[in-house]
C-alpha positions, 0 to 999 in steps of 0.5 A: 301682499302685491296687488297680483297676489291679491289678485291671485289668490283671493275668491272669487265674488269676494270683495277686494276688501273683504279678507277670503275664508280660506286665507283665514283658515290657512293662516290659523292652521298649519299644513305640516302637522295634518300632513303627518297625522293623516300619514299616521292614520294611514299606517294604523289603518294598513297594519290593523288590516294585516293583522286581523286578515293574517295576510302579509301581502297585504290585499295584493293578488296571490294563488297558494300552491300545494308542493307534494315530494313523491319518491324518486323514480327507479331505473327502468329493469334491462332487457332481457339477454336472449339466451346464448345457442350453443358453448361460447367460441373463441375469436380464433374459430369464428376467423376459421369457421367463417373464412375470414383472416384476421393478421395482428401485430406482434402476434397480438389477440383481439381486439388488436387486428390490423388486416381483415382478409376476407376470402373471394368466391374464388379463393383457392384453400390449401391442405390442412396441414399436418398431414398425420400420413406424411410426419413422423416424432422426433426429439425436435418434434413433427418431421416431414416423411414420404406417406404410403405410396411415395405421397410427398409434402411437395405435392399434398401442401403445394398451392393448387396452380391457376391454368389461366388468367383472370379472363379465361385466357392462355397467360402469355408466360408464367412467373413464380417468385419466393419470398425470403426472410419471414418470421422474424420482423413479425411487421414485414412477415404480416405485411408480406401475408396482407399485401403480396398475392397468394400464389406468391411462395412465403419462406420462413426462418426457423428462429422466429418465437411463434414461427410455426404460426406465422407461417400457418396464417400464411397459408390459411391467406392461400400462399404455401410455405416454405422453411429457410436452412442456416447455411455455412458461408465463405467467411463463417462466423464473422457472418454467422447465420444463425444456430444449427448452421449445417456446416461444410465441414460438418459430419453427414449425421451433424447435419442431418441433426441440425436438419431434422431442428429445422424442418421441425419448425414449418409445420406443412412447408413443401420445402426448404430454400438456402439462407446464406451457405454460399460455401457449403452450396459449393461442396457438392461432397458435403451438399449431397447428402443434406439434399439427398435428406430433403428429397428424401423426406418429399421436399423440394430445395429451392436455391435462392440465386444468391452465391454464383458458385453455387452446385445445388442443380448438379448436385440435386440431378446425383441426389435424386432430389427436386431442386430448383434455381431462382435468380434473385431480384433485389440484389440491388435495395433500391426501387429501380433497380428491382422494378428494372430486375421485375421487367427482365423475369416477366420479359424472361417467362415471355421467352421461355413461358416460364421464370423463377426469382426469390427475393428478401422480405425489405419492406422497399422489397415488398411495395415492389412486388405489390404494385407490379403485381397489381396489374400483372394479369392485364399484361398476359402473365399469370402467377404460379407457386414455386412448388410448380419447378419443384413437382416438375424437377421429379 
């Protein structure tokens, strides 16, 4: 032992030569066994406490919470549905009752609606069709006929004509337009019904599977309607207007029977329009019986103006039938050409007071007509139905 160790370990107050009692005790009793014994006693004591108190947490703070199981809540009962007033109505009945016109693609039903037309306060309604006074039964269905006192479908089914512009001022001229070729392509038909002003007359081909309903929708939207009559062109049958074509070489009775089929397809028509027919309209002997039959049934005939060799006006006067001839505005199917013809119609209307045009139901033509007609009244021109000129030709 060094001097430093002796100084540091000697108890205070004891002489240097006197050995420490603690040092002598430490020397006699080893420290390791004593520590192990103390730890053993502590562990035994803790085990006794756990066993006696049945507390696995050994006295740590804790709380006991009771959890009660409950039955799942039942969903709330649905609110009672109010009883309907009266019998349920179909979508078509609701549309007709409200005056709203719904146009659907491909003859679909609700909810396949693509266009909804809500009538304005000044919307013009056409007379219901067919009028029982103006129809007779045939093997093809209902055919138009003259009614009591010479009542004509041309007058009853015509769209009433506006007499002034929307501003109330007198127009600088009037224009009537006929759009042909409807009833076959549903997209073009519904586009024309929805986008074009109701004063434009729509002519339907007789072959569409749903042509009668398409024509009825056009009338509900305010358009008066006509039926297209397939007539023989010069290059027939290479260029074939379709079944029931009226032929220049056929007997008058044969053409009358084919005409009956065509006229039965469109209830509510004010008249007929030729479909092709450059040869038939150039043959007075074949054309006159056809026009006489059309006039005798209370209808008018409108020549679409496509054939420069047509004699319809001259023959119509001999047949005592109402006939009018239009100017084709889309013989050249280009936007600039159609716009130019429409401008020429406006000029004719300002100069003569009235102009009559015809066009085919091509998407381009429908689009140009819709654009042209937007501000037509602002330019002082009033659109009128095509029946106006046929009624004047009586």
